[in-house]
C-alpha positions in Angstrom: 177.2 76.7 121.5 178.7 73.3 122.1 177.0 70.2 123.5 179.7 67.9 124.8 179.9 64.3 125.9 180.5 63.7 129.6 184.0 62.5 129.1 185.0 65.9 127.7 183.4 67.6 130.7 185.4 65.6 133.3 188.2 67.6 134.9 187.0 71.0 133.8 185.2 73.7 135.8 182.3 75.5 134.2 180.7 78.8 135.3 176.9 78.5 135.1 175.4 81.4 133.2 171.9 80.1 133.1 169.8 77.2 134.5 166.8 76.1 132.5 164.6 73.6 134.4 162.6 71.1 132.3 161.4 69.0 135.2 159.4 70.5 138.0 159.8 70.4 141.8 156.5 70.4 143.7 157.9 70.7 147.2 161.4 70.9 148.8 162.7 67.4 148.6 164.4 65.4 145.8 161.5 63.0 145.9 159.2 66.0 144.9 160.9 66.2 141.5 158.4 65.5 138.6 160.4 64.0 135.8 160.0 65.3 132.2 158.7 63.0 129.5 161.4 60.6 128.3 163.9 61.2 126.5 164.0 64.9 127.7 166.7 65.9 130.2 165.7 67.2 133.7 167.2 70.6 132.8 170.0 72.4 130.9 172.9 74.4 132.1 174.3 77.2 129.9 178.0 77.4 130.9 181.4 78.8 129.9 184.8 77.4 130.4 188.2 78.8 129.2 189.0 75.5 127.6 186.2 75.9 125.1 185.8 78.7 122.6 182.0 78.8 122.8 179.4 78.5 125.6 178.7 74.9 126.5 175.3 73.4 127.2 175.3 70.7 129.9 172.3 68.4 129.9 171.2 67.3 133.3 170.2 63.6 133.1 170.0 62.6 136.7 167.2 63.5 139.2 169.6 64.4 142.0 171.9 66.5 139.7 168.7 68.4 138.7 167.5 68.8 142.3 170.9 70.2 143.4 170.9 72.8 140.6 167.3 73.7 141.4 168.2 73.9 145.1 171.1 76.3 144.4 169.2 78.6 142.1 166.0 78.6 144.1 167.5 79.1 147.6 170.7 81.1 147.3 169.3 83.5 144.7 166.9 84.8 147.4 169.7 85.7 149.8 172.6 86.8 147.7 173.3 88.7 144.6 175.0 86.1 142.3 176.0 88.7 139.7 178.0 90.9 142.0 179.7 88.7 144.5 179.4 85.0 143.8 179.4 82.5 141.0 178.3 78.9 140.7 180.8 76.5 139.1 179.9 72.9 138.1 182.3 70.1 137.4 181.7 66.5 136.2 182.6 64.0 138.9 181.6 60.5 137.9 182.1 57.4 140.2 185.4 55.8 139.5 186.4 52.1 139.2 184.4 49.0 138.6 181.3 50.4 140.4 181.5 53.5 138.3 181.4 51.6 135.1 178.5 49.4 136.3 176.4 52.2 137.8 177.5 55.4 136.2 174.2 55.9 134.3 172.2 55.7 137.5 174.3 57.9 139.7 174.6 61.7 140.1 177.7 63.1 138.4 177.6 66.9 138.7 179.2 68.8 141.6 177.9 72.4 142.2 180.2 74.8 144.1 179.5 78.4 145.1 182.7 80.5 145.0 183.6 84.2 145.2 183.2 85.9 141.8 186.3 85.4 139.6 187.2 81.9 140.9 187.0 80.3 137.4 189.7 82.7 136.1 191.9 82.0 139.1 191.6 78.3 138.5 192.5 78.5 134.8 195.2 81.2 135.2 197.1 79.0 137.7 196.6 81.3 140.6 195.1 78.5 142.6 196.5 75.0 142.8 194.2 71.9 142.4 194.6 71.2 146.1 193.5 74.7 147.1 190.4 75.1 145.0 188.1 73.8 147.8 189.4 76.3 150.3 187.5 79.3 148.8 184.1 77.6 148.3 181.2 78.7 150.3 179.0 75.6 149.6 179.1 72.4 147.6 176.3 70.1 146.5 177.1 66.7 145.1 175.0 63.6 145.5 173.1 63.9 148.7 175.4 66.5 150.3 173.8 69.7 151.5 175.6 72.9 152.5 176.0 73.4 156.2 
């Protein structure tokens, strides 16, 4: 398994194979997240991406990125069968520009999207253009966004 720096994650989509929470959530709001002891990450994502030969472990270092992963895997998993019909893809989306360089370590950077199964292959096989990727998603969580 690979553990990559965030600049190697940017611009790639990763299928989440497993979410391992290290922090705890003692309620249903982001403010209910109980942080793990420093320097531990909030959680880990075991992922795959066609650009990398092995599985990639993504360390979740921001409270809101962790909460969004927890929200997806603790809410949607009760209503749908991920394995048969849907997949969760994550991509690294840091803040750009001067503000990004100043505040990047304090801001959420992971975008979670729920797609029909097989979307990752369509993206990397060129079946979907960069502009059309968002058309097929059922839900997206990034920052404080919540699915409608």
